[in-house]
C-alpha positions in Angstrom: 5.8 10.6 -4.4 4.3 8.8 -1.5 2.1 5.9 -0.7 -1.3 7.4 -0.8 -3.3 4.2 -0.7 -2.9 3.6 3.0 -3.8 7.2 3.9 -6.6 8.1 1.5 -8.5 4.9 1.5 -11.1 5.8 4.1 -12.0 9.4 3.4 -11.6 9.3 -0.4 -13.4 6.0 -0.9 -16.4 7.1 1.1 -16.6 10.4 -0.8 -16.3 8.7 -4.1 -18.9 6.1 -3.2 -21.3 8.8 -2.1 -20.7 10.6 -5.3 -21.5 7.5 -7.3 -24.8 7.1 -5.5 -26.1 10.6 -5.3 -24.2 12.8 -7.7 -25.3 11.7 -11.2 -28.6 13.5 -11.6 -27.1 17.0 -11.0 -23.5 16.3 -12.0 -21.6 18.6 -14.4 -20.2 17.1 -17.6 -16.7 17.0 -16.0 -18.0 15.3 -12.9 -19.9 12.7 -15.0 -16.7 12.0 -17.1 -14.7 11.5 -13.9 -17.3 9.2 -12.4 -17.6 7.1 -15.6 -13.8 6.7 -15.8 -13.5 5.9 -12.1 -16.3 3.4 -12.3 -14.5 1.7 -15.2 -11.3 1.5 -13.2 -13.0 0.0 -10.3 -14.5 -2.7 -12.5 -11.0 -3.5 -13.7 -9.6 -3.6 -10.2 -7.2 -0.9 -11.1 -6.4 -0.3 -7.4 -4.7 -3.7 -7.2 -2.7 -3.0 -10.4 -1.6 0.6 -9.8 -2.6 1.6 -6.3 -0.7 4.9 -6.3 -2.2 6.3 -9.4 -5.7 5.0 -8.5 -5.7 6.7 -5.1 -4.4 9.9 -6.8 -7.7 9.9 -8.7 -9.8 9.2 -5.6 -8.0 12.1 -3.9 -8.7 14.5 -6.7 -12.4 13.5 -6.5 -12.5 14.0 -2.8 -11.0 17.5 -3.1 -13.5 18.3 -5.9 -16.4 17.3 -3.7 -15.0 19.5 -0.9 -14.7 22.5 -3.2 -18.2 21.9 -4.6 -19.7 21.7 -1.1 -18.2 25.1 -0.3 -19.7 26.6 -3.5 -16.4 26.9 -5.3 -17.7 25.6 -8.6 -14.9 26.6 -10.9 -12.2 24.9 -8.7 -14.4 21.8 -8.4 -14.7 21.6 -12.2 -11.0 21.8 -12.6 -10.5 19.0 -10.1 -13.2 16.8 -11.8 -11.4 17.4 -15.1 -8.1 16.5 -13.5 -9.6 13.3 -12.1 -11.1 12.3 -15.4 -7.9 13.0 -17.2 -5.8 10.9 -14.7 -8.4 8.1 -14.9 -8.3 8.1 -18.7 -4.5 8.0 -18.7 -4.4 5.1 -16.3 -7.1 3.2 -18.2 -5.2 3.7 -21.5 -2.0 2.5 -19.9 -3.6 -0.6 -18.5 -5.0 -1.3 -22.0 -1.5 -0.9 -23.6 0.1 -3.2 -21.0 -2.5 -5.8 -21.4 -2.3 -5.8 -25.2 1.5 -5.5 -25.2 1.9 -8.7 -23.2 4.5 -7.3 -20.9 6.0 -4.8 -23.4 5.4 -2.0 -20.9 7.9 -3.5 -18.6 10.7 -2.3 -20.9 9.4 1.2 -21.4 11.4 4.0 -19.8 10.6 4.4 -16.1 8.2 7.3 -15.3 8.7 9.8 -12.6 6.5 9.4 -9.6 3.0 10.9 -10.1 2.3 14.4 -8.7 -0.8 14.6 -6.6 -1.3 18.3 -6.8 -4.4 19.4 -8.5 -2.5 21.9 -10.5 1.2 22.3 -11.1 2.7 25.1 -9.0 4.7 27.5 -11.0 7.3 28.2 -8.3 8.0 24.7 -6.9 11.1 22.9 -8.1 12.7 19.6 -7.6 16.2 19.9 -6.1 19.0 17.6 -7.2 20.5 15.9 -4.2 24.0 14.5 -4.3 25.1 11.2 -2.7 25.7 11.3 1.0 28.9 13.3 1.8 30.9 13.4 5.0 31.6 17.1 4.5 29.3 19.5 2.7 30.2 23.0 1.7 28.4 25.6 3.8 26.0 27.8 1.8 24.7 31.4 2.6 22.5 31.7 5.6 18.8 31.2 4.6 16.4 30.6 7.5 14.0 27.8 6.9 10.8 27.8 8.9 8.4 30.5 7.7 10.4 31.2 4.5 8.7 31.1 1.2 9.3 27.7 -0.4 9.7 29.5 -3.8 13.1 30.7 -2.5 14.6 27.2 -2.9 17.2 26.8 -5.6 16.1 26.2 -9.2 17.4 23.3 -11.3 16.4 24.1 -14.8 13.3 23.6 -16.9 10.4 21.3 -16.1 10.6 17.7 -17.5 8.7 17.1 -20.7 6.1 14.9 -18.9 5.2 17.7 -16.5 1.9 16.0 -15.7 3.9 13.4 -13.8 6.5 15.9 -12.4 8.7 14.9 -9.5 7.8 15.8 -5.9 9.0 19.1 -4.5 11.9 19.2 -2.1 11.8 22.0 0.3 14.4 23.4 2.7 18.2 23.5 1.9 21.7 23.4 3.3 22.8 26.7 4.9 25.1 28.2 7.5 23.8 29.5 10.9 25.6 31.8 13.3 24.9 30.7 16.9 23.3 33.4 19.1 24.1 34.1 22.8 22.8 31.3 25.0 21.7 29.0 22.2 22.1 25.3 22.5 22.1 22.4 20.1 18.6 21.4 21.3 17.3 25.0 20.8 18.7 25.3 17.3 17.7 21.8 16.3 14.1 22.5 17.5 14.0 25.8 15.7 15.0 24.4 12.3 13.7 20.9 12.6 17.0 18.9 12.9 17.9 16.4 15.5 20.4 17.8 17.9 22.4 14.6 17.7 22.4 14.9 13.9 23.4 18.5 14.2 26.4 17.6 16.4 27.4 14.8 14.0 27.0 16.9 10.9 29.3 19.6 12.4 31.7 17.2 14.1 31.3 18.8 17.5 31.1 17.4 21.0 27.4 17.7 22.1 28.5 17.8 25.7 30.3 21.1 25.3 28.2 24.3 25.2 28.1 26.3 21.9 29.8 29.7 21.7 28.1 32.8 20.4 29.3 33.5 16.9 30.1 29.8 16.2 29.0 28.8 12.7 27.0 25.6 12.2 26.1 23.9 8.9 22.4 22.9 8.9 20.5 20.7 6.4 16.7 21.1 6.5 15.7 19.4 3.2 12.5 17.4 3.1 10.6 15.5 0.5 7.0 16.9 0.5 5.0 13.9 1.6 1.7 15.0 0.1 0.5 17.7 -2.2 -2.8 19.5 -1.7 -4.3 22.7 -3.0 -4.8 24.7 0.2 -4.3 23.8 3.9 -2.1 21.9 6.3 -0.3 18.5 6.0 1.5 17.3 9.1 3.7 14.2 8.8 4.3 12.6 12.3 7.7 10.9 11.6 9.4 13.9 10.1 7.8 16.2 12.6 7.1 18.8 9.9 4.0 20.9 9.2 3.6 21.9 5.5 1.3 24.8 4.7 -0.1 24.9 1.2 -1.7 27.8 -0.7 -2.8 27.5 -4.3 -1.0 24.2 -4.7 2.4 25.5 -3.5 4.2 24.8 -0.2 4.2 28.3 1.1 5.5 27.6 4.7 7.1 24.8 6.5 7.5 24.5 10.3 9.2 22.0 12.6 6.7 20.7 15.2 6.6 18.4 18.2 4.1 15.5 18.2 2.8 12.9 20.7 5.0 10.7 22.9 5.4 7.0 22.0 5.2 4.3 24.6 8.5 4.2 26.5 10.3 0.9 25.6 11.7 0.8 29.2 8.3 1.1 30.7 5.7 -0.8 28.7 3.0 -0.1 31.3 3.3 3.6 30.8 0.7 5.2 28.5 1.6 6.4 25.0 0.3 9.8 23.9 0.2 9.3 20.1 -0.8 12.1 17.8 -3.8 10.8 15.8 -3.8 10.6 12.0 -6.7 11.8 9.9 -8.3 14.7 8.2 -9.4 17.8 10.1 -10.4 21.4 9.9 -9.4 24.5 11.9 -12.5 25.3 13.9 -11.2 28.0 16.2 -8.3 30.5 16.7 -7.2 31.6 20.2 -4.8 34.4 21.1 -3.5 34.2 24.7 -5.4 30.9 25.2 -6.4 29.5 28.6 -5.5 25.8 28.9 -8.2 23.7 30.5 -6.3 20.6 31.5 -7.8 17.3 30.3 -8.7 14.8 33.0 -6.2 12.3 31.5 -3.3 14.8 32.0 -4.6 15.7 35.5 -4.3 12.0 36.3 -0.8 11.9 35.0 0.1 14.9 37.1 -1.2 13.1 40.2 0.7 9.9 39.4 3.9 11.9 39.0 3.4 13.7 42.2 3.0 17.1 40.6 0.5 19.8 41.5 -2.8 18.9 39.8 -4.0 21.8 37.7 -7.4 22.1 36.1 -7.0 25.5 34.4 -3.8 27.3 33.4 -4.4 31.0 32.6 -2.6 32.9 29.7 1.0 33.9 30.5 4.6 32.6 30.5 3.6 29.4 32.4 1.0 28.3 29.9 2.2 25.3 27.8 0.0 26.5 24.9 2.1 29.6 24.4 0.6 32.8 23.0 -1.4 31.3 20.0 -3.4 28.2 19.4 -5.5 26.7 16.6 -8.3 24.3 17.5 -8.8 21.4 15.2 -11.8 19.2 14.6 -9.9 16.3 16.0 -11.0 15.8 19.6 -8.6 17.4 22.0 -6.0 18.2 19.4 -4.6 21.8 19.1 -1.8 23.3 17.0 -0.2 25.7 19.4 2.9 27.5 20.5 4.9 26.4 23.6 6.7 27.8 26.7 9.3 25.1 26.2 10.9 25.8 22.7 13.5 23.0 23.1 10.7 20.4 23.0 9.8 21.2 19.4 11.0 18.7 16.8 10.6 16.0 19.4 8.0 13.3 20.3 7.2 15.2 23.4 3.6 16.3 23.5 0.4 14.7 24.8 -0.9 14.4 21.3 -1.1 18.1 20.3 1.1 19.8 17.6 3.6 22.2 19.1 5.1 24.9 16.9 8.3 26.9 17.7 7.1 30.1 19.5 8.9 32.4 17.0 6.9 30.9 14.1 3.5 30.1 15.7 2.4 33.7 15.3 3.2 33.6 11.6 1.2 30.3 11.2 -1.7 31.7 13.3 -2.0 34.8 11.0 -1.8 32.7 7.8 -4.4 30.2 8.8 -8.2 30.9 8.7 -11.1 29.1 10.4 -12.2 26.2 8.2 -8.7 25.6 6.8 -8.5 21.9 5.9 -5.7 19.7 7.1 -4.5 16.1 7.5 -2.1 14.4 9.8 -0.3 11.5 8.2 2.2 8.9 9.2 5.0 8.3 6.6 8.5 7.4 7.9 9.6 6.5 4.4 9.4 9.0 1.5 10.7 8.4 -2.0 10.7 10.6 -5.1 12.5 11.1 -8.4 14.3 14.4 -9.1 14.0 16.3 -12.3 17.2 14.8 -13.4 15.9 11.3 -12.9 17.7 10.5 -9.6 15.9 8.4 -7.1 15.8 10.0 -3.6 15.0 8.3 -0.4 14.2 10.0 3.0 13.8 7.8 6.1 12.7 8.6 9.7 12.2 6.4 12.7 9.0 4.4 12.8 8.5 5.9 16.2 5.0 4.5 16.8 6.0 1.0 15.4 3.3 1.0 12.7 5.2 0.2 9.6 7.1 -3.0 10.4 10.1 -3.7 8.3 11.2 -0.4 6.7 13.3 -2.2 4.1 10.2 -3.9 2.9 8.4 -0.6 2.9 11.1 0.9 0.6 10.8 -2.1 -1.7 7.0 -1.8 -1.9 7.1 1.9 -2.7 9.8 1.4 -5.3 7.7 -1.4 -6.9 4.6 0.8 -7.0 6.5 3.4 -8.9 8.5 1.0 -11.1 12.0 2.2 -10.0 13.3 -1.0 -8.4 15.8 -1.4 -11.2 17.1 2.1 -10.8 18.0 1.8 -7.1 21.3 0.9 -5.5 20.1 -1.3 -2.7 23.4 -1.1 -0.8 22.8 2.7 -0.6 19.2 1.9 0.7 20.7 -0.1 3.5 23.0 2.8 4.4 20.1 5.2 4.5 17.9 2.9 6.6 20.8 2.5 9.1 21.6 6.2 9.3 18.0 7.6 9.2 19.4 11.0 8.5 16.0 12.5 7.9 17.1 14.2 4.7 16.7 13.1 1.0 19.6 10.8 0.0 20.4 9.7 -3.5 20.0 6.0 -3.8 20.3 5.8 -7.6 22.5 3.3 -9.4 
């Protein structure tokens, strides 16, 4: 479903290493089995052979340790069992491939592995057709804040449900323009580029929208990472995924940090950092204490330098804010809705005002989260179609995106199932929605 190796290496490896050193004397049977299997995989250098599946095991171990630390023994045991089972499957497959002398290369391709600790009952993989110039409008169905379970169903689970495809959330729908709404406002609300919105609806972006005008909107996303409970924010797709009990319960478009302007290389970038975090505070009607770095920018731009901004309409944090354990990083509302779904913040995560209250009420202190950076996402639908979603590498971290697609496809053994001319089209268009690139 995604390239977990680059993201999970630090935290998961440290946790797994600590477990190997300190956990054996008091470990449960499930934990001991998981540690034994994981140790065997490390000795066989499994990470070099099957990095995606190996890091899936590391991730399950890390989550198990987190649940155990919170005293949630039953959930920890389930995750240790999951890790042990995944490790055993990978070990057995490596044995078969070694003894079969390449025979495994001719076996039917497997769907991409699912990294959820348990299979959600409500999630489904949505079949996505090849790119079309005109798509039929579907009934209005607002996206941010809507239960992910409302997405369309596509039949029964595949037989190998333990390796089920990634979930795709969001869908195509029609939206009636309200009075005074612009392309930027609607795009920010639903997480769609205003340029893409204009192109998709074949309208002139220079002309104002009319109240009552109907727009077609496509908000589909490949879920970049599956967790039990908490928040995942993917910087390139500017989307916050809120999980509960293994399901994507809510999704929200967000604004993230500004890149370095290509026209002014001397100007500072305000990148949103990646990494794991926890929610350490909730603030209603927050007061913004302006960081010295932003005060400096205000001075350089000739603006009034403010040190404190009280609650109210002029407060950039909006009405609600969540404080994260990442230094200086908040998840908050905004008094500038049109800036959402842009690379427009000083590093914080902005949520559309209409939906920030919903997120604020859903999240509790100590909720876990992670900010990741994945401009390329690839998955396999329940019908076996290979789907590719590409966003701009806005922070210039990934290099050649075509090579990224090839690397991900190789990891999941779907190279021979892909039409690479379609891949070129997707990389050129960067529509930000899943596109069918199957042969």
